[in-house]
C-alpha positions in Angstrom: -9.1 1.7 4.1 -8.1 3.7 7.5 -7.7 0.9 10.0 -5.5 -1.7 9.4 -7.7 -5.3 11.0 -4.8 -7.3 10.7 -2.7 -5.4 13.2 -4.8 -5.7 16.7 -3.2 -3.5 19.3 -4.2 -5.5 22.3 -3.0 -8.9 20.7 0.6 -7.2 19.8 0.7 -5.8 23.1 0.2 -9.4 25.0 2.5 -11.0 22.5 5.5 -8.7 23.6 4.5 -9.0 27.0 4.9 -12.5 26.7 8.2 -12.2 25.3 9.2 -10.3 27.8 7.7 -12.9 30.9 10.0 -15.5 28.8 13.2 -12.9 28.8 13.4 -13.1 32.5 13.7 -17.0 32.1 16.1 -16.9 29.3 17.0 -13.4 28.0 18.1 -15.0 24.3 14.7 -16.4 23.5 12.5 -13.4 24.9 14.8 -11.4 22.6 14.1 -13.7 19.6 10.4 -14.0 20.1 10.4 -9.9 20.1 12.9 -9.8 17.2 10.4 -12.1 14.7 7.4 -10.5 15.8 8.9 -7.8 15.1 9.9 -8.6 11.7 6.4 -10.2 11.1 4.4 -7.2 12.1 6.6 -5.5 9.7 6.4 -7.5 6.6 2.3 -7.4 7.4 2.0 -3.9 7.4 4.0 -3.7 4.2 1.7 -6.6 2.7 -1.4 -4.7 3.7 -0.2 -1.5 2.4 0.6 -3.2 -1.0 -3.2 -5.2 -1.1 -4.6 -1.5 -0.2 -2.5 0.3 -3.2 -3.4 -2.7 -5.6 -7.0 -3.3 -4.8 -8.5 0.0 -3.8 -6.1 2.7 -5.7 -6.1 -0.2 -8.6 -2.4 0.6 -9.1 -1.0 -2.6 -10.2 2.7 -2.8 -11.7 4.8 -6.2 -12.3 7.8 -4.7 -11.2 6.2 -3.0 -7.9 4.7 -6.8 -6.9 8.5 -8.3 -7.9 10.3 -5.1 -5.8 7.9 -5.3 -2.6 7.6 -9.6 -2.6 11.7 -9.1 -2.5 11.7 -6.6 -0.2 8.8 -8.3 2.3 11.2 -11.8 2.0 14.6 -9.8 2.8 12.8 -8.3 6.3 11.8 -12.0 7.1 15.5 -13.7 6.1 17.0 -10.7 7.6 15.2 -11.5 10.7 16.7 -14.8 10.5 20.1 -14.3 9.7 20.6 -11.6 12.3 19.5 -14.7 14.9 22.3 -17.0 13.3 24.9 -13.9 13.6 23.7 -13.4 17.2 23.1 -16.7 18.8 24.2 -15.9 22.2 21.7 -12.7 22.0 18.8 -13.8 20.0 17.9 -17.7 19.8 17.0 -19.0 16.4 13.5 -20.7 17.6 12.1 -17.6 19.3 12.4 -15.7 15.9 10.9 -18.9 14.1 8.1 -18.8 16.6 8.1 -14.7 17.0 7.2 -15.0 12.7 4.5 -17.7 12.8 2.7 -16.5 16.4 1.4 -13.4 14.4 0.2 -15.5 11.3 -0.9 -18.3 13.9 -3.1 -15.8 15.4 -4.7 -14.2 12.9 -5.8 -17.7 11.8 -7.7 -18.2 14.7 -9.3 -14.9 15.3 -10.5 -16.2 11.9 -11.8 -19.0 12.8 -13.4 -17.7 15.7 -15.3 -14.9 13.7 -16.4 -17.7 11.4 -17.7 -19.6 13.7 -19.5 -17.2 15.3 -21.4 -16.5 12.1 -22.5 -20.1 11.7 -25.1 -19.5 14.9 
């Protein structure tokens, strides 16, 4: 799989621009959204790489699965811990929004693709 279908460059640029605009009004919320979005993108990248390796290269090991799962979970947990440790710079609600907005965007795009198939 050459191109990652889950990470659309234009959507990510728009989301970072939105966090930049929010940062003009409330700096810590904008930084929190960008921080959460970055953690979500890294998590998604490693997840897709793991699935590519497992499905297309047919390399599956239980140990690799556990280590990968713990590593991906640690990325998400560290972003939240960073927001808790530095609340004056990173808003935790911004981080939570940044973590979920990419997944919500993927669901909306999938629904729009399925709706287009029905026509």
